N, C-alpha and C positions, 0 to 999 in steps of 0.2 A: 524647460530645462535643457540647456545645451550641454552635450556630452561628447566632446571631440575624442576620437580614438583613431589609432593608426591600424591600417591593414597591411599585411605583408604584400609584396609585389605580386606574388602569384594569385592570392585571393582578390586583390584589387583588380587584376586583369580579368579574372573570372566574372566578377561583378560587372565590370564594364562591358564584357562580351555579352553577358545575359541582358544587360540594359539595352544594348544596341539591338539584339534580336527581338526583344519585347517592346522596343520603341518606348522605353521608359527611361527616366533618369537613374543614375547610380544611387542617388539618394532615395528614390522611391523603392528600388529593389532592396536596399538595406533596411529601410523602415518597415517594409512588408515582412522581410525575414525576421526582424526583431519582434514584430507584433505576433507573428505566427509562433515563434519560439515561446514568447511569454504566455500566450494563450494555452499552448500545449503543456507547458510546465505548471501552470495554474491548475489545469485539469488533472495532471499527474499528482500534484500535491493534494488536491481534493480527494482523489481516489485513495491515496495513501492514508489520509486522515480518516476517511470512511472505514477503511480496513482496520485501523487502530481502534476506532470507536466500536466496531463490531467485535473485535477481539476482547476489548475491555468489558463489553456487555456479556459476552460468552463467559468470561472468567467470573463475572459477578453473579450471573444467573444459572449458568450451566446449560441454558437452552440451546438446542442445535437441531439440525436436520442432517442426516447422513448423505453421503454421495450417492449411495445406492437408491435411497428414497428420491433424491432429486432426479437422478437418471431415469427412474421409472416414470416419474411425473413428466419429465421433458419428452420422453419417448411417445407420449400420447398427444402431444401438441399437434393440432391440425387434423386430428382424427375425430371420428364421430363419438369415440369413447374417451374424450379428454378428461383427465382426472383433475381434481382440485389440488391446489398447492399442498404439499405435506405439512402436517402440524409439527411445530417445534416440540422437542421432548428433552428431558433431563438425562 
């Protein structure tokens, strides 16, 4: 899929400068930047969807764990008295 696009002169210069410093082509720099952006945004969207799914499940079931319970549990991590994860409640 060829997708030509135009860069403004300032950004084009920055890409070229970085390409020279990294001893890569401008094309490689742009492709790498786009790949990293797409990967980051895919992860962000997956987290957003997980959040929505969790909210929908909470609305349907009412099951939850309070912040205090989670904090108490987390404060024991790495200690000899590590607690089990708190149980969900209504």
